[in-house]
ROVOBA-521946 format. One line per field, with one value per residue (C-alpha): y, x, z; residue in three letters; chain. Coordinates in Angstrom, 1 decimal. Layout:
north	c(Y,...)
east	c(X,...)
up	c(Z,...)
tormi	c(ALA,...)
milo	c(A,...)
***
This chain:
north	c(103.2,101.0,102.2,103.2,100.3,97.7,99.0,96.6,98.7,95.9,95.8,97.7,100.5,99.4,101.6,99.2,96.3,97.9,96.2,98.4,98.2,98.3,101.6,101.7,101.8,105.0,107.7,108.9,109.2,112.1,110.1,107.1,109.4,110.8,107.3,106.1,109.0,108.2,104.5,105.6,107.8,105.2,102.5,104.8,105.6,102.0,100.9,98.3,97.8,99.5,96.0,94.8,97.9,98.3,95.2,96.0,99.6,98.7,96.1,98.6,101.3,99.1,98.1,101.7,103.2,100.8,102.2,105.8,108.7,111.3,110.2,113.3,111.8,108.3,108.6,109.7,107.1,104.3,105.3,105.3,101.9,100.3,101.8,100.4,97.0,96.9,98.1,95.6,92.7,93.6,92.6)
east	c(93.6,90.6,87.1,85.1,82.7,85.4,86.7,85.9,84.1,84.1,87.8,88.7,91.3,94.9,94.9,92.4,94.8,97.6,98.7,98.4,101.4,100.6,101.5,103.6,101.4,103.0,104.3,107.0,107.7,105.3,102.5,103.2,103.2,99.8,98.3,99.8,98.3,95.0,95.3,96.1,93.1,90.9,92.1,91.3,87.9,86.8,88.6,90.8,94.6,96.7,98.1,94.6,93.6,96.8,96.5,92.9,93.7,96.7,94.7,91.9,94.4,96.1,92.8,91.5,94.8,95.0,91.8,92.2,92.8,92.8,94.6,94.1,91.0,92.2,92.9,89.3,87.8,90.0,89.2,85.5,85.5,87.7,85.5,82.4,84.0,85.1,81.8,79.9,82.1,81.2,77.6)
up	c(34.7,35.3,34.4,37.4,37.1,37.6,41.0,43.8,46.3,48.9,49.3,52.5,52.3,53.1,56.3,57.9,57.5,59.4,62.6,65.6,67.9,71.7,73.4,76.5,79.6,80.9,78.6,81.1,84.8,85.2,83.6,85.8,88.9,87.9,87.5,90.8,92.7,91.0,92.1,95.7,95.9,94.3,96.7,99.7,98.3,97.8,101.0,99.2,99.5,96.8,95.8,95.0,92.9,90.8,88.7,87.8,87.1,84.9,82.9,82.3,81.4,78.9,77.2,77.0,76.0,73.0,71.6,72.7,70.3,73.0,76.1,78.3,80.0,80.5,84.3,84.8,82.6,84.0,87.6,87.0,85.3,88.0,90.8,89.1,88.8,92.4,93.7,91.6,92.9,96.5,96.1)
tormi	c(MET,LYS,PRO,PHE,SER,THR,ILE,ASN,VAL,LEU,THR,PRO,PRO,ARG,SER,ARG,ASN,ARG,ARG,VAL,LEU,PRO,ARG,PRO,LEU,TYR,ASP,ASP,ALA,ASN,ASP,ARG,GLY,LYS,HIS,MET,ARG,ASN,VAL,GLU,SER,LEU,ALA,ALA,GLU,VAL,GLN,LYS,PRO,PHE,ALA,GLU,VAL,ILE,PRO,LEU,TYR,GLU,ASP,THR,LEU,ALA,ARG,LEU,LYS,ALA,LYS,ALA,VAL,ILE,THR,ASP,TYR,LEU,PRO,ILE,LEU,VAL,SER,LYS,ARG,VAL,LYS,PHE,ILE,ILE,LEU,GLN,SER,GLN,PHE)
milo	c(A,A,A,A,A,A,A,A,A,A,A,A,A,A,A,A,A,A,A,A,A,A,A,A,A,A,A,A,A,A,A,A,A,A,A,A,A,A,A,A,A,A,A,A,A,A,A,A,A,A,A,A,A,A,A,A,A,A,A,A,A,A,A,A,A,A,A,A,A,A,A,A,A,A,A,A,A,A,A,A,A,A,A,A,A,A,A,A,A,A,A)
***
């Protein structure tokens, strides 16, 4: 065993070097349905067609889900971010 003074404290732990695999966008059919209902209500709220909102929603969902530890609130967070992006682009 090495003496304490010779341990390299600048070397990151091995867990930081792990490659994170992308998660599937939807966990199951129920999760997909929940998100689709969310997109429909968001499209109606911002008065944009569903086909215009869904790509932005799914892109935002993928980016947030990749970093999320707790995914229960993702529909709310994604909707708020997409709504903000759409409303900012109208000005």
